[in-house]
All heavy atoms as a GROMACS GRO file, in nm:
protein
  653
    1MET      N    1   8.397  13.765  21.331
    1MET     CA    2   8.323  13.777  21.206
    1MET      C    3   8.325  13.641  21.136
    1MET      O    4   8.428  13.576  21.126
    1MET     CB    5   8.390  13.884  21.117
    1MET     CG    6   8.333  13.887  20.978
    1MET     SD    7   8.422  13.992  20.861
    1MET     CE    8   8.436  14.144  20.949
    2ASN      N    9   8.211  13.603  21.085
    2ASN     CA   10   8.200  13.478  21.010
    2ASN      C   11   8.191  13.509  20.860
    2ASN      O   12   8.123  13.603  20.821
    2ASN     CB   13   8.075  13.401  21.052
    2ASN     CG   14   8.086  13.349  21.193
    2ASN    OD1   15   8.192  13.310  21.237
    2ASN    ND2   16   7.975  13.350  21.264
    3PHE      N   17   8.258  13.430  20.781
    3PHE     CA   18   8.248  13.440  20.636
    3PHE      C   19   8.283  13.305  20.576
    3PHE      O   20   8.349  13.223  20.639
    3PHE     CB   21   8.339  13.551  20.580
    3PHE     CG   22   8.486  13.526  20.597
    3PHE    CD1   23   8.560  13.468  20.495
    3PHE    CD2   24   8.551  13.560  20.714
    3PHE    CE1   25   8.695  13.445  20.509
    3PHE    CE2   26   8.687  13.538  20.730
    3PHE     CZ   27   8.759  13.480  20.627
    4ASN      N   28   8.235  13.282  20.455
    4ASN     CA   29   8.263  13.157  20.386
    4ASN      C   30   8.413  13.147  20.359
    4ASN      O   31   8.470  13.235  20.296
    4ASN     CB   32   8.183  13.151  20.256
    4ASN     CG   33   8.184  13.015  20.192
    4ASN    OD1   34   8.269  12.931  20.224
    4ASN    ND2   35   8.092  12.992  20.102
    5GLN      N   36   8.475  13.041  20.403
    5GLN     CA   37   8.620  13.028  20.389
    5GLN      C   38   8.661  12.950  20.265
    5GLN      O   39   8.776  12.907  20.253
    5GLN     CB   40   8.678  12.969  20.516
    5GLN     CG   41   8.656  13.064  20.633
    5GLN     CD   42   8.733  13.025  20.756
    5GLN    OE1   43   8.817  12.936  20.756
    5GLN    NE2   44   8.704  13.093  20.865
    6VAL      N   45   8.568  12.936  20.172
    6VAL     CA   46   8.597  12.876  20.041
    6VAL      C   47   8.544  12.972  19.937
    6VAL      O   48   8.432  13.021  19.947
    6VAL     CB   49   8.529  12.739  20.024
    6VAL    CG1   50   8.554  12.683  19.885
    6VAL    CG2   51   8.576  12.641  20.131
    7TRP      N   52   8.624  13.003  19.836
    7TRP     CA   53   8.581  13.091  19.728
    7TRP      C   54   8.640  13.039  19.598
    7TRP      O   55   8.760  13.017  19.588
    7TRP     CB   56   8.625  13.235  19.753
    7TRP     CG   57   8.567  13.331  19.656
    7TRP    CD1   58   8.449  13.398  19.668
    7TRP    CD2   59   8.621  13.369  19.528
    7TRP    NE1   60   8.426  13.474  19.557
    7TRP    CE2   61   8.530  13.459  19.469
    7TRP    CE3   62   8.735  13.335  19.459
    7TRP    CZ2   63   8.551  13.515  19.344
    7TRP    CZ3   64   8.757  13.391  19.334
    7TRP    CH2   65   8.665  13.480  19.279
    8GLY      N   66   8.556  13.019  19.498
    8GLY     CA   67   8.602  12.971  19.368
    8GLY      C   68   8.674  12.837  19.375
    8GLY      O   69   8.762  12.809  19.295
    9GLY      N   70   8.636  12.756  19.473
    9GLY     CA   71   8.701  12.627  19.491
    9GLY      C   72   8.829  12.635  19.573
    9GLY      O   73   8.892  12.533  19.601
   10HIS      N   74   8.869  12.754  19.613
   10HIS     CA   75   8.991  12.772  19.692
   10HIS      C   76   8.956  12.777  19.840
   10HIS      O   77   8.873  12.857  19.882
   10HIS     CB   78   9.061  12.902  19.652
   10HIS     CG   79   9.180  12.936  19.738
   10HIS    ND1   80   9.300  12.870  19.726
   10HIS    CD2   81   9.194  13.025  19.839
   10HIS    CE1   82   9.385  12.920  19.815
   10HIS    NE2   83   9.323  13.014  19.885
   11GLN      N   84   9.017  12.690  19.918
   11GLN     CA   85   9.001  12.690  20.064
   11GLN      C   86   9.106  12.785  20.122
   11GLN      O   87   9.225  12.764  20.102
   11GLN     CB   88   9.022  12.549  20.119
   11GLN     CG   89   9.024  12.540  20.270
   11GLN     CD   90   8.886  12.550  20.331
   11GLN    OE1   91   8.793  12.488  20.283
   11GLN    NE2   92   8.872  12.628  20.435
   12PHE      N   93   9.061  12.890  20.190
   12PHE     CA   94   9.156  12.985  20.247
   12PHE      C   95   9.238  12.918  20.356
   12PHE      O   96   9.184  12.845  20.440
   12PHE     CB   97   9.084  13.107  20.306
   12PHE     CG   98   9.010  13.189  20.204
   12PHE    CD1   99   8.874  13.210  20.214
   12PHE    CD2  100   9.076  13.246  20.096
   12PHE    CE1  101   8.805  13.285  20.120
   12PHE    CE2  102   9.009  13.321  20.001
   12PHE     CZ  103   8.873  13.340  20.014
   13THR      N  104   9.368  12.942  20.354
   13THR     CA  105   9.457  12.889  20.457
   13THR      C  106   9.438  12.972  20.585
   13THR      O  107   9.386  13.084  20.580
   13THR     CB  108   9.604  12.898  20.413
   13THR    OG1  109   9.640  13.036  20.402
   13THR    CG2  110   9.628  12.827  20.280
   14PRO      N  111   9.481  12.920  20.700
   14PRO     CA  112   9.473  13.000  20.824
   14PRO      C  113   9.545  13.135  20.811
   14PRO      O  114   9.497  13.236  20.863
   14PRO     CB  115   9.540  12.911  20.928
   14PRO     CG  116   9.515  12.771  20.878
   14PRO     CD  117   9.526  12.783  20.728
   15THR      N  118   9.655  13.138  20.740
   15THR     CA  119   9.728  13.264  20.719
   15THR      C  120   9.646  13.360  20.634
   15THR      O  121   9.640  13.480  20.664
   15THR     CB  122   9.864  13.237  20.651
   15THR    OG1  123   9.938  13.146  20.732
   15THR    CG2  124   9.943  13.365  20.632
   16GLU      N  125   9.581  13.309  20.529
   16GLU     CA  126   9.496  13.394  20.444
   16GLU      C  127   9.377  13.446  20.522
   16GLU      O  128   9.342  13.564  20.510
   16GLU     CB  129   9.450  13.316  20.321
   16GLU     CG  130   9.560  13.287  20.221
   16GLU     CD  131   9.517  13.193  20.111
   16GLU    OE1  132   9.428  13.107  20.133
   16GLU    OE2  133   9.576  13.202  20.001
   17VAL      N  134   9.317  13.361  20.606
   17VAL     CA  135   9.203  13.405  20.688
   17VAL      C  136   9.246  13.517  20.781
   17VAL      O  137   9.177  13.619  20.794
   17VAL     CB  138   9.144  13.286  20.769
   17VAL    CG1  139   9.044  13.335  20.872
   17VAL    CG2  140   9.080  13.186  20.675
   18LYS      N  141   9.362  13.501  20.843
   18LYS     CA  142   9.414  13.604  20.934
   18LYS      C  143   9.436  13.735  20.859
   18LYS      O  144   9.400  13.843  20.908
   18LYS     CB  145   9.545  13.556  20.998
   18LYS     CG  146   9.598  13.646  21.104
   18LYS     CD  147   9.723  13.587  21.170
   18LYS     CE  148   9.777  13.680  21.276
   18LYS     NZ  149   9.896  13.624  21.341
   19SER      N  150   9.492  13.728  20.740
   19SER     CA  151   9.516  13.849  20.659
   19SER      C  152   9.385  13.914  20.618
   19SER      O  153   9.370  14.036  20.625
   19SER     CB  154   9.596  13.814  20.534
   19SER     OG  155   9.725  13.768  20.567
   20LEU      N  156   9.287  13.833  20.577
   20LEU     CA  157   9.157  13.887  20.538
   20LEU      C  158   9.090  13.958  20.656
   20LEU      O  159   9.036  14.068  20.642
   20LEU     CB  160   9.067  13.776  20.485
   20LEU     CG  161   9.103  13.721  20.347
   20LEU    CD1  162   9.025  13.593  20.318
   20LEU    CD2  163   9.078  13.825  20.239
   21LEU      N  164   9.095  13.896  20.773
   21LEU     CA  165   9.034  13.956  20.892
   21LEU      C  166   9.105  14.084  20.935
   21LEU      O  167   9.044  14.170  20.998
   21LEU     CB  168   9.032  13.855  21.007
   21LEU     CG  169   8.934  13.739  20.988
   21LEU    CD1  170   8.954  13.634  21.098
   21LEU    CD2  171   8.790  13.790  20.987
   22ALA      N  172   9.232  14.098  20.896
   22ALA     CA  173   9.308  14.220  20.926
   22ALA      C  174   9.284  14.328  20.821
   22ALA      O  175   9.343  14.435  20.828
   22ALA     CB  176   9.457  14.187  20.935
   23GLY      N  177   9.198  14.298  20.722
   23GLY     CA  178   9.168  14.397  20.619
   23GLY      C  179   9.267  14.401  20.505
   23GLY      O  180   9.263  14.491  20.422
   24GLU      N  181   9.354  14.302  20.498
   24GLU     CA  182   9.457  14.299  20.395
   24GLU      C  183   9.406  14.230  20.269
   24GLU      O  184   9.315  14.148  20.274
   24GLU     CB  185   9.580  14.225  20.447
   24GLU     CG  186   9.644  14.291  20.567
   24GLU     CD  187   9.754  14.206  20.629
   24GLU    OE1  188   9.791  14.102  20.571
   24GLU    OE2  189   9.800  14.243  20.738
   25GLU      N  190   9.468  14.263  20.157
   25GLU     CA  191   9.439  14.198  20.030
   25GLU      C  192   9.525  14.073  20.019
   25GLU      O  193   9.641  14.074  20.057
   25GLU     CB  194   9.468  14.292  19.914
   25GLU     CG  195   9.430  14.236  19.780
   25GLU     CD  196   9.442  14.336  19.668
   25GLU    OE1  197   9.356  14.424  19.656
   25GLU    OE2  198   9.541  14.326  19.592
   26ILE      N  199   9.465  13.965  19.968
   26ILE     CA  200   9.541  13.841  19.946
   26ILE      C  201   9.536  13.804  19.799
   26ILE      O  202   9.454  13.857  19.723
   26ILE     CB  203   9.487  13.724  20.032
   26ILE    CG1  204   9.344  13.688  19.992
   26ILE    CG2  205   9.498  13.756  20.180
   26ILE    CD1  206   9.296  13.556  20.050
   27GLN      N  207   9.624  13.713  19.760
   27GLN     CA  208   9.630  13.666  19.622
   27GLN      C  209   9.643  13.515  19.624
   27GLN      O  210   9.714  13.458  19.706
   27GLN     CB  211   9.749  13.728  19.550
   27GLN     CG  212   9.759  13.685  19.405
   27GLN     CD  213   9.870  13.760  19.332
   27GLN    OE1  214   9.910  13.867  19.372
   27GLN    NE2  215   9.918  13.701  19.225
   28PHE      N  216   9.572  13.449  19.531
   28PHE     CA  217   9.580  13.304  19.519
   28PHE      C  218   9.540  13.265  19.378
   28PHE      O  219   9.499  13.349  19.298
   28PHE     CB  220   9.491  13.234  19.623
   28PHE     CG  221   9.348  13.278  19.622
   28PHE    CD1  222   9.253  13.212  19.547
   28PHE    CD2  223   9.308  13.387  19.699
   28PHE    CE1  224   9.120  13.252  19.546
   28PHE    CE2  225   9.175  13.428  19.700
   28PHE     CZ  226   9.081  13.361  19.623
   29GLU      N  227   9.554  13.137  19.348
   29GLU     CA  228   9.524  13.086  19.214
   29GLU      C  229   9.404  12.994  19.219
   29GLU      O  230   9.391  12.913  19.311
   29GLU     CB  231   9.646  13.011  19.161
   29GLU     CG  232   9.633  12.969  19.016
   29GLU     CD  233   9.762  12.908  18.964
   29GLU    OE1  234   9.854  12.984  18.933
   29GLU    OE2  235   9.768  12.784  18.958
   30ILE      N  236   9.315  13.007  19.120
   30ILE     CA  237   9.201  12.916  19.106
   30ILE      C  238   9.205  12.856  18.966
   30ILE      O  239   9.280  12.900  18.881
   30ILE     CB  240   9.066  12.987  19.129
   30ILE    CG1  241   9.042  13.097  19.025
   30ILE    CG2  242   9.055  13.041  19.270
   30ILE    CD1  243   8.902  13.155  19.025
   31LYS      N  244   9.122  12.757  18.946
   31LYS     CA  245   9.105  12.698  18.812
   31LYS      C  246   8.972  12.748  18.757
   31LYS      O  247   8.870  12.744  18.825
   31LYS     CB  248   9.102  12.546  18.819
   31LYS     CG  249   9.231  12.484  18.863
   31LYS     CD  250   9.320  12.460  18.746
   31LYS     CE  251   9.445  12.386  18.793
   31LYS     NZ  252   9.542  12.374  18.693
   32THR      N  253   8.972  12.793  18.632
   32THR     CA  254   8.849  12.837  18.568
   32THR      C  255   8.766  12.715  18.530
   32THR      O  256   8.813  12.601  18.540
   32THR     CB  257   8.878  12.919  18.441
   32THR    OG1  258   8.940  12.833  18.344
   32THR    CG2  259   8.967  13.040  18.470
   33LYS      N  260   8.645  12.739  18.483
   33LYS     CA  261   8.559  12.629  18.440
   33LYS      C  262   8.623  12.549  18.327
   33LYS      O  263   8.596  12.432  18.309
   33LYS     CB  264   8.423  12.682  18.395
   33LYS     CG  265   8.339  12.734  18.508
   33LYS     CD  266   8.207  12.787  18.457
   33LYS     CE  267   8.127  12.847  18.570
   33LYS     NZ  268   8.000  12.903  18.525
   34ARG      N  269   8.708  12.614  18.252
   34ARG     CA  270   8.778  12.546  18.141
   34ARG      C  271   8.911  12.483  18.184
   34ARG      O  272   8.987  12.436  18.102
   34ARG     CB  273   8.801  12.644  18.027
   34ARG     CG  274   8.672  12.691  17.966
   34ARG     CD  275   8.694  12.781  17.850
   34ARG     NE  276   8.566  12.821  17.794
   34ARG     CZ  277   8.550  12.868  17.673
   34ARG    NH1  278   8.653  12.881  17.594
   34ARG    NH2  279   8.431  12.903  17.632
   35GLY      N  280   8.939  12.490  18.314
   35GLY     CA  281   9.059  12.425  18.366
   35GLY      C  282   9.186  12.507  18.360
   35GLY      O  283   9.294  12.456  18.390
   36LYS      N  284   9.175  12.634  18.322
   36LYS     CA  285   9.295  12.719  18.316
   36LYS      C  286   9.322  12.783  18.452
   36LYS      O  287   9.231  12.819  18.525
   36LYS     CB  288   9.276  12.829  18.212
   36LYS     CG  289   9.271  12.777  18.071
   36LYS     CD  290   9.269  12.892  17.972
   36LYS     CE  291   9.270  12.840  17.830
   36LYS     NZ  292   9.279  12.947  17.733
   37ALA      N  293   9.449  12.798  18.484
   37ALA     CA  294   9.489  12.864  18.608
   37ALA      C  295   9.464  13.014  18.595
   37ALA      O  296   9.489  13.073  18.490
   37ALA     CB  297   9.636  12.837  18.636
   38MET      N  298   9.415  13.074  18.703
   38MET     CA  299   9.385  13.217  18.703
   38MET      C  300   9.423  13.277  18.838
   38MET      O  301   9.388  13.222  18.942
   38MET     CB  302   9.235  13.237  18.678
   38MET     CG  303   9.192  13.380  18.681
   38MET     SD  304   9.015  13.387  18.647
   38MET     CE  305   8.989  13.560  18.669
   39GLN      N  306   9.496  13.387  18.836
   39GLN     CA  307   9.533  13.456  18.958
   39GLN      C  308   9.418  13.546  19.002
   39GLN      O  309   9.360  13.617  18.920
   39GLN     CB  310   9.658  13.542  18.935
   39GLN     CG  311   9.785  13.463  18.917
   39GLN     CD  312   9.824  13.388  19.043
   39GLN    OE1  313   9.817  13.441  19.154
   39GLN    NE2  314   9.864  13.262  19.027
   40VAL      N  315   9.387  13.541  19.130
   40VAL     CA  316   9.280  13.622  19.188
   40VAL      C  317   9.338  13.698  19.306
   40VAL      O  318   9.418  13.644  19.382
   40VAL     CB  319   9.164  13.532  19.237
   40VAL    CG1  320   9.057  13.614  19.305
   40VAL    CG2  321   9.106  13.452  19.123
   41HIS      N  322   9.298  13.824  19.321
   41HIS     CA  323   9.337  13.898  19.440
   41HIS      C  324   9.218  13.981  19.486
   41HIS      O  325   9.132  14.018  19.406
   41HIS     CB  326   9.461  13.985  19.417
   41HIS     CG  327   9.442  14.092  19.312
   41HIS    ND1  328   9.422  14.224  19.344
   41HIS    CD2  329   9.437  14.085  19.177
   41HIS    CE1  330   9.408  14.293  19.232
   41HIS    NE2  331   9.416  14.210  19.129
   42GLY      N  332   9.209  14.004  19.615
   42GLY     CA  333   9.098  14.080  19.670
   42GLY      C  334   9.101  14.075  19.822
   42GLY      O  335   9.199  14.031  19.881
   43LYS      N  336   8.992  14.120  19.883
   43LYS     CA  337   8.984  14.121  20.029
   43LYS      C  338   8.839  14.106  20.074
   43LYS      O  339   8.748  14.101  19.990
   43LYS     CB  340   9.046  14.247  20.085
   43LYS     CG  341   8.990  14.378  20.034
   43LYS     CD  342   9.073  14.493  20.086
   43LYS     CE  343   9.024  14.625  20.035
   43LYS     NZ  344   9.103  14.734  20.092
   44LEU      N  345   8.819  14.099  20.204
   44LEU     CA  346   8.684  14.088  20.257
   44LEU      C  347   8.609  14.218  20.235
   44LEU      O  348   8.665  14.327  20.245
   44LEU     CB  349   8.687  14.059  20.407
   44LEU     CG  350   8.715  13.919  20.451
   44LEU    CD1  351   8.704  13.910  20.604
   44LEU    CD2  352   8.621  13.819  20.388
   45ALA      N  353   8.480  14.205  20.205
   45ALA     CA  354   8.396  14.324  20.187
   45ALA      C  355   8.253  14.287  20.226
   45ALA      O  356   8.211  14.172  20.210
   45ALA     CB  357   8.400  14.370  20.042
   46GLN      N  358   8.181  14.387  20.275
   46GLN     CA  359   8.040  14.366  20.303
   46GLN      C  360   7.967  14.375  20.170
   46GLN      O  361   7.987  14.469  20.094
   46GLN     CB  362   7.988  14.470  20.401
   46GLN     CG  363   7.851  14.435  20.453
   46GLN     CD  364   7.809  14.524  20.569
   46GLN    OE1  365   7.859  14.634  20.584
   46GLN    NE2  366   7.719  14.474  20.650
   47GLN      N  367   7.884  14.275  20.141
   47GLN     CA  368   7.817  14.266  20.013
   47GLN      C  369   7.669  14.237  20.034
   47GLN      O  370   7.627  14.207  20.146
   47GLN     CB  371   7.880  14.155  19.929
   47GLN     CG  372   8.031  14.173  19.909
   47GLN     CD  373   8.094  14.053  19.845
   47GLN    OE1  374   8.063  14.020  19.731
   47GLN    NE2  375   8.183  13.986  19.917
   48VAL      N  376   7.591  14.246  19.926
   48VAL     CA  377   7.449  14.216  19.932
   48VAL      C  378   7.418  14.114  19.823
   48VAL      O  379   7.459  14.131  19.708
   48VAL     CB  380   7.363  14.343  19.911
   48VAL    CG1  381   7.216  14.308  19.910
   48VAL    CG2  382   7.394  14.447  20.017
   49TYR      N  383   7.348  14.008  19.861
   49TYR     CA  384   7.305  13.907  19.765
   49TYR      C  385   7.158  13.878  19.790
   49TYR      O  386   7.121  13.835  19.899
   49TYR     CB  387   7.388  13.779  19.779
   49TYR     CG  388   7.347  13.670  19.682
   49TYR    CD1  389   7.377  13.681  19.548
   49TYR    CD2  390   7.278  13.559  19.726
   49TYR    CE1  391   7.339  13.582  19.457
   49TYR    CE2  392   7.240  13.459  19.638
   49TYR     CZ  393   7.271  13.472  19.504
   49TYR     OH  394   7.234  13.375  19.414
   50ARG      N  395   7.077  13.907  19.689
   50ARG     CA  396   6.932  13.887  19.700
   50ARG      C  397   6.875  13.951  19.825
   50ARG      O  398   6.797  13.890  19.900
   50ARG     CB  399   6.897  13.739  19.694
   50ARG     CG  400   6.930  13.677  19.560
   50ARG     CD  401   6.880  13.536  19.552
   50ARG     NE  402   6.909  13.482  19.420
   50ARG     CZ  403   6.877  13.361  19.383
   50ARG    NH1  404   6.815  13.280  19.465
   50ARG    NH2  405   6.907  13.320  19.262
   51GLY      N  406   6.917  14.073  19.852
   51GLY     CA  407   6.866  14.148  19.966
   51GLY      C  408   6.927  14.112  20.100
   51GLY      O  409   6.891  14.170  20.202
   52HIS      N  410   7.018  14.018  20.103
   52HIS     CA  411   7.081  13.973  20.228
   52HIS      C  412   7.224  14.027  20.235
   52HIS      O  413   7.303  14.003  20.145
   52HIS     CB  414   7.082  13.820  20.232
   52HIS     CG  415   7.159  13.763  20.346
   52HIS    ND1  416   7.119  13.773  20.477
   52HIS    CD2  417   7.276  13.694  20.347
   52HIS    CE1  418   7.208  13.713  20.554
   52HIS    NE2  419   7.303  13.664  20.477
   53GLN      N  420   7.254  14.099  20.343
   53GLN     CA  421   7.391  14.150  20.360
   53GLN      C  422   7.478  14.041  20.422
   53GLN      O  423   7.435  13.967  20.511
   53GLN     CB  424   7.392  14.272  20.451
   53GLN     CG  425   7.339  14.396  20.383
   53GLN     CD  426   7.369  14.520  20.464
   53GLN    OE1  427   7.398  14.513  20.583
   53GLN    NE2  428   7.362  14.635  20.400
   54PHE      N  429   7.601  14.033  20.375
   54PHE     CA  430   7.696  13.935  20.428
   54PHE      C  431   7.838  13.986  20.407
   54PHE      O  432   7.863  14.074  20.326
   54PHE     CB  433   7.678  13.799  20.359
   54PHE     CG  434   7.723  13.799  20.214
   54PHE    CD1  435   7.848  13.752  20.179
   54PHE    CD2  436   7.640  13.849  20.115
   54PHE    CE1  437   7.889  13.753  20.046
   54PHE    CE2  438   7.680  13.850  19.981
   54PHE     CZ  439   7.805  13.801  19.947
   55TRP      N  440   7.930  13.930  20.481
   55TRP     CA  441   8.073  13.956  20.462
   55TRP      C  442   8.130  13.837  20.386
   55TRP      O  443   8.102  13.722  20.418
   55TRP     CB  444   8.145  13.970  20.596
   55TRP     CG  445   8.123  14.104  20.658
   55TRP    CD1  446   8.023  14.138  20.744
   55TRP    CD2  447   8.200  14.220  20.637
   55TRP    NE1  448   8.034  14.270  20.778
   55TRP    CE2  449   8.143  14.323  20.715
   55TRP    CE3  450   8.312  14.250  20.560
   55TRP    CZ2  451   8.195  14.452  20.717
   55TRP    CZ3  452   8.364  14.379  20.564
   55TRP    CH2  453   8.305  14.478  20.641
   56GLY      N  454   8.210  13.867  20.284
   56GLY     CA  455   8.272  13.760  20.208
   56GLY      C  456   8.388  13.812  20.126
   56GLY      O  457   8.410  13.932  20.114
   57PHE      N  458   8.462  13.719  20.067
   57PHE     CA  459   8.574  13.756  19.982
   57PHE      C  460   8.521  13.826  19.858
   57PHE      O  461   8.426  13.779  19.795
   57PHE     CB  462   8.656  13.634  19.942
   57PHE     CG  463   8.769  13.667  19.850
   57PHE    CD1  464   8.886  13.722  19.900
   57PHE    CD2  465   8.759  13.647  19.713
   57PHE    CE1  466   8.990  13.756  19.815
   57PHE    CE2  467   8.862  13.680  19.628
   57PHE     CZ  468   8.979  13.735  19.678
   58LYS      N  469   8.582  13.937  19.822
   58LYS     CA  470   8.544  14.009  19.701
   58LYS      C  471   8.669  14.029  19.617
   58LYS      O  472   8.765  14.093  19.660
   58LYS     CB  473   8.481  14.143  19.735
   58LYS     CG  474   8.438  14.217  19.609
   58LYS     CD  475   8.352  14.334  19.640
   58LYS     CE  476   8.316  14.398  19.507
   58LYS     NZ  477   8.188  14.460  19.509
   59PRO      N  478   8.671  13.974  19.496
   59PRO     CA  479   8.788  13.993  19.411
   59PRO      C  480   8.801  14.139  19.370
   59PRO      O  481   8.700  14.211  19.361
   59PRO     CB  482   8.761  13.904  19.290
   59PRO     CG  483   8.616  13.877  19.292
   59PRO     CD  484   8.569  13.892  19.432
   60ALA      N  485   8.921  14.183  19.344
   60ALA     CA  486   8.946  14.320  19.299
   60ALA      C  487   8.876  14.342  19.165
   60ALA      O  488   8.850  14.248  19.089
   60ALA     CB  489   9.096  14.344  19.287
   61ASP      N  490   8.844  14.467  19.136
   61ASP     CA  491   8.771  14.503  19.014
   61ASP      C  492   8.839  14.455  18.886
   61ASP      O  493   8.772  14.423  18.788
   61ASP     CB  494   8.749  14.653  19.006
   61ASP     CG  495   8.652  14.702  19.113
   61ASP    OD1  496   8.571  14.621  19.163
   61ASP    OD2  497   8.658  14.822  19.146
   62ASP      N  498   8.971  14.449  18.885
   62ASP     CA  499   9.042  14.414  18.762
   62ASP      C  500   9.053  14.262  18.738
   62ASP      O  501   9.096  14.220  18.632
   62ASP     CB  502   9.183  14.475  18.761
   62ASP     CG  503   9.272  14.419  18.870
   62ASP    OD1  504   9.220  14.364  18.969
   62ASP    OD2  505   9.395  14.432  18.857
   63VAL      N  506   9.009  14.180  18.832
   63VAL     CA  507   9.025  14.035  18.818
   63VAL      C  508   8.943  13.979  18.702
   63VAL      O  509   8.993  13.900  18.624
   63VAL     CB  510   8.989  13.963  18.950
   63VAL    CG1  511   8.986  13.812  18.930
   63VAL    CG2  512   9.088  13.999  19.059
   64PHE      N  513   8.819  14.020  18.691
   64PHE     CA  514   8.733  13.965  18.588
   64PHE      C  515   8.704  14.063  18.475
   64PHE      O  516   8.612  14.040  18.397
   64PHE     CB  517   8.602  13.915  18.648
   64PHE     CG  518   8.622  13.796  18.737
   64PHE    CD1  519   8.610  13.808  18.874
   64PHE    CD2  520   8.654  13.673  18.684
   64PHE    CE1  521   8.628  13.699  18.956
   64PHE    CE2  522   8.674  13.563  18.766
   64PHE     CZ  523   8.661  13.577  18.903
   65SER      N  524   8.781  14.170  18.465
   65SER     CA  525   8.758  14.264  18.355
   65SER      C  526   8.799  14.198  18.225
   65SER      O  527   8.906  14.138  18.215
   65SER     CB  528   8.836  14.394  18.376
   65SER     OG  529   8.974  14.368  18.378
   66LYS      N  530   8.711  14.206  18.127
   66LYS     CA  531   8.740  14.141  17.999
   66LYS      C  532   8.829  14.232  17.916
   66LYS      O  533   8.807  14.352  17.908
   66LYS     CB  534   8.611  14.112  17.924
   66LYS     CG  535   8.528  14.010  17.995
   66LYS     CD  536   8.413  13.965  17.910
   66LYS     CE  537   8.336  13.859  17.987
   66LYS     NZ  538   8.254  13.779  17.904
   67ARG      N  539   8.926  14.172  17.855
   67ARG     CA  540   9.017  14.247  17.769
   67ARG      C  541   8.972  14.230  17.625
   67ARG      O  542   8.951  14.118  17.580
   67ARG     CB  543   9.160  14.197  17.784
   67ARG     CG  544   9.214  14.219  17.921
   67ARG     CD  545   9.354  14.167  17.931
   67ARG     NE  546   9.396  14.172  18.069
   67ARG     CZ  547   9.491  14.099  18.119
   67ARG    NH1  548   9.557  14.015  18.043
   67ARG    NH2  549   9.524  14.108  18.246
   68SER      N  550   8.961  14.339  17.558
   68SER     CA  551   8.921  14.334  17.418
   68SER      C  552   9.038  14.282  17.336
   68SER      O  553   9.152  14.323  17.354
   68SER     CB  554   8.881  14.473  17.371
   68SER     OG  555   8.861  14.474  17.233
   69LYS      N  556   9.011  14.191  17.244
   69LYS     CA  557   9.117  14.138  17.159
   69LYS      C  558   9.176  14.246  17.071
   69LYS      O  559   9.291  14.241  17.036
   69LYS     CB  560   9.063  14.024  17.073
   69LYS     CG  561   9.031  13.901  17.153
   69LYS     CD  562   8.984  13.789  17.065
   69LYS     CE  563   8.953  13.666  17.149
   69LYS     NZ  564   8.908  13.554  17.069
   70SER      N  565   9.095  14.347  17.039
   70SER     CA  566   9.144  14.454  16.952
   70SER      C  567   9.249  14.539  17.022
   70SER      O  568   9.329  14.603  16.956
   70SER     CB  569   9.028  14.541  16.904
   70SER     OG  570   8.968  14.607  17.013
   71THR      N  571   9.252  14.540  17.156
   71THR     CA  572   9.352  14.620  17.224
   71THR      C  573   9.489  14.556  17.219
   71THR      O  574   9.589  14.623  17.235
   71THR     CB  575   9.313  14.643  17.371
   71THR    OG1  576   9.300  14.516  17.434
   71THR    CG2  577   9.186  14.724  17.383
   72SER      N  578   9.493  14.425  17.195
   72SER     CA  579   9.624  14.359  17.191
   72SER      C  580   9.685  14.359  17.051
   72SER      O  581   9.798  14.324  17.032
   72SER     CB  582   9.611  14.216  17.242
   72SER     OG  583   9.524  14.143  17.159
   73HIS      N  584   9.604  14.396  16.951
   73HIS     CA  585   9.653  14.400  16.815
   73HIS      C  586   9.639  14.542  16.761
   73HIS      O  587   9.543  14.611  16.789
   73HIS     CB  588   9.572  14.305  16.726
   73HIS     CG  589   9.580  14.163  16.770
   73HIS    ND1  590   9.694  14.088  16.761
   73HIS    CD2  591   9.488  14.082  16.828
   73HIS    CE1  592   9.671  13.968  16.809
   73HIS    NE2  593   9.548  13.962  16.852
   74SER      N  594   9.735  14.580  16.683
   74SER     CA  595   9.729  14.711  16.621
   74SER      C  596   9.624  14.713  16.511
   74SER      O  597   9.609  14.616  16.437
   74SER     CB  598   9.867  14.745  16.563
   74SER     OG  599   9.862  14.866  16.498
   75ARG      N  600   9.552  14.821  16.502
   75ARG     CA  601   9.449  14.833  16.398
   75ARG      C  602   9.506  14.916  16.283
   75ARG      O  603   9.469  15.031  16.263
   75ARG     CB  604   9.324  14.900  16.451
   75ARG     CG  605   9.248  14.814  16.545
   75ARG     CD  606   9.119  14.882  16.580
   75ARG     NE  607   9.028  14.786  16.638
   75ARG     CZ  608   8.903  14.812  16.668
   75ARG    NH1  609   8.855  14.931  16.645
   75ARG    NH2  610   8.825  14.719  16.719
   76ARG      N  611   9.593  14.856  16.208
   76ARG     CA  612   9.652  14.925  16.094
   76ARG      C  613   9.582  14.881  15.967
   76ARG      O  614   9.548  14.766  15.951
   76ARG     CB  615   9.799  14.894  16.081
   76ARG     CG  616   9.882  14.944  16.196
   76ARG     CD  617  10.026  14.914  16.173
   76ARG     NE  618  10.101  14.942  16.293
   76ARG     CZ  619  10.226  14.911  16.310
   76ARG    NH1  620  10.293  14.849  16.216
   76ARG    NH2  621  10.288  14.942  16.421
   77LYS      N  622   9.566  14.975  15.877
   77LYS     CA  623   9.511  14.941  15.746
   77LYS      C  624   9.626  14.936  15.647
   77LYS      O  625   9.705  15.028  15.638
   77LYS     CB  626   9.409  15.046  15.702
   77LYS     CG  627   9.282  15.044  15.784
   77LYS     CD  628   9.182  15.140  15.729
   77LYS     CE  629   9.054  15.135  15.810
   77LYS     NZ  630   8.955  15.228  15.761
   78TYR      N  631   9.635  14.826  15.578
   78TYR     CA  632   9.738  14.811  15.477
   78TYR      C  633   9.678  14.834  15.340
   78TYR      O  634   9.570  14.788  15.310
   78TYR     CB  635   9.800  14.670  15.484
   78TYR     CG  636   9.871  14.646  15.615
   78TYR    CD1  637   9.810  14.578  15.718
   78TYR    CD2  638  10.000  14.694  15.634
   78TYR    CE1  639   9.875  14.556  15.838
   78TYR    CE2  640  10.065  14.674  15.754
   78TYR     CZ  641  10.002  14.604  15.855
   78TYR     OH  642  10.068  14.584  15.972
   79ARG      N  643   9.749  14.907  15.259
   79ARG     CA  644   9.701  14.936  15.123
   79ARG      C  645   9.786  14.868  15.023
   79ARG      O  646   9.895  14.840  15.031
   79ARG     CB  647   9.703  15.086  15.098
   79ARG     CG  648   9.609  15.156  15.192
   79ARG     CD  649   9.615  15.302  15.164
   79ARG     NE  650   9.539  15.366  15.272
   79ARG     CZ  651   9.486  15.482  15.260
   79ARG    NH1  652   9.498  15.551  15.151
   79ARG    NH2  653   9.419  15.535  15.359
   0.00000   0.00000   0.00000
């Protein structure tokens, strides 16, 4: 199976490629556009881009889920 061995600027190591081909989930760190370190985890999945099917790394659903700032702070009303 062929797939792009670079994702988000991360070059998959031979060990990561072997794990991905075995259907395992891997974890690694990338830099965001703003230069912050971000942990990513996921595995190979068949995907569709502009009508073209391909196999590639797919991050887990929780990797890019946005966290609401209101969930980290209590919403108390002070009188």
